[in-house]
C-alpha distance (Angstrom), angle and dihedral (degrees) to the residues before:
residue distance angle dihedral
X1 . . .
X2 3.73 . .
X3 3.88 129.0 .
X4 3.74 93.3 -94.6
X5 3.84 94.7 56.4
X6 3.84 91.2 49.6
X7 3.81 91.8 53.9
X8 3.81 95.5 49.2
X9 3.74 99.1 42.7
X10 3.73 119.7 80.9
X11 3.80 125.8 -134.9
X12 3.82 114.2 -51.4
X13 3.76 91.0 8.7
X14 3.79 96.5 -64.7
X15 3.77 123.0 158.3
X16 3.88 115.9 -77.7
X17 3.68 111.2 -101.4
X18 3.77 99.3 26.0
X19 3.81 90.7 97.7
X20 3.83 90.7 51.6
X21 3.83 90.2 50.3
X22 3.83 89.9 54.6
X23 3.76 92.1 52.4
X24 3.71 125.1 70.7
X25 3.76 130.6 -167.0
X26 3.71 116.9 -109.4
X27 3.87 119.5 -135.6
X28 3.71 121.3 -84.3
X29 3.81 96.7 -21.8
X30 3.71 92.9 69.2
X31 3.84 90.9 -141.2
X32 3.84 116.1 146.1
X33 3.85 118.3 -127.7
X34 3.72 130.0 -171.5
X35 3.78 117.6 -112.9
X36 3.77 113.5 -117.2
X37 3.76 110.6 -110.5
X38 3.86 115.5 -126.9
X39 3.77 113.6 -134.0
X40 3.87 117.5 -139.2
X41 3.73 99.1 -163.3
X42 3.83 134.7 33.0
X43 3.80 111.5 -113.4
X44 3.78 123.3 -147.3
X45 3.74 116.4 -101.5
X46 3.84 95.4 -163.6
X47 3.80 133.6 57.6
X48 3.81 125.7 -97.8
X49 3.78 94.9 -95.4
X50 3.80 92.8 51.6
X51 3.86 90.6 46.8
X52 3.83 88.9 53.0
X53 3.71 92.1 48.3
X54 3.86 90.8 51.3
X55 3.79 90.0 50.7
X56 3.82 90.9 50.1
X57 3.76 87.2 48.1
X58 3.79 92.0 54.4
X59 3.89 90.5 49.8
X60 3.75 93.2 48.1
X61 3.82 98.3 39.5
X62 3.83 93.2 47.6
X63 3.80 93.2 49.1
X64 3.82 95.2 -111.8
X65 3.87 91.3 -40.1
X66 3.80 97.1 -51.6
X67 3.80 95.1 123.8
X68 3.82 135.6 21.0
X69 3.81 117.0 -109.8
X70 3.80 137.3 -168.2
X71 3.79 125.6 -113.6
X72 3.84 88.8 -108.0
X73 3.75 90.0 61.3
X74 3.81 90.2 51.1
X75 3.87 92.7 48.1
X76 3.77 90.0 57.5
X77 3.76 93.2 51.1
X78 3.90 95.3 39.7
X79 3.85 90.4 45.9
X80 3.79 90.6 -125.7
X81 3.84 137.0 125.5
X82 3.77 110.7 -89.7
X83 3.82 91.6 -126.5
X84 3.69 90.8 59.5
X85 3.82 92.6 54.2
X86 3.81 94.5 45.7
X87 3.86 92.9 50.2
X88 3.76 89.4 59.6
X89 3.82 99.4 44.4
X90 3.80 90.5 91.1
X91 3.81 93.0 56.3
X92 3.74 93.1 43.4
X93 3.76 92.5 49.0
X94 3.86 96.9 46.8
X95 3.75 89.1 47.0
X96 3.79 91.0 54.4
X97 3.72 96.9 -117.5
X98 3.89 94.0 117.6
X99 3.77 131.6 25.6
X100 3.84 126.0 -143.0
X101 3.77 110.3 -128.2
X102 3.77 97.4 177.1
X103 3.76 134.4 -22.7
X104 3.77 107.7 -46.5
X105 3.70 96.9 -1.7
X106 3.82 122.7 103.7
X107 3.78 138.4 171.7
X108 3.72 132.8 -167.9
X109 3.81 118.9 -91.9
X110 3.76 118.5 -119.3
């Protein structure tokens, strides 16, 4: 690679100009800031074993899906911290593993 190629190519060999499109100039200061990327899907914040434990917790705490429960109830059954359960609710709901009944209450999907 010669000096001309390294100047025109973006980071990691990307097309020239893509980096400039991702940056926008900020007001009077003239500083460039990166645009915030919008996520389409929620991602899991726990490992596969923990997610399986959370799902089992939803099944057990909800009496086999008969009643909706909160993440705090699931945390007690799954022996996990309530924050870890609630952080993964968006992923589990978007994936179709749990269903939202009303605000803050979920039950496992069939």
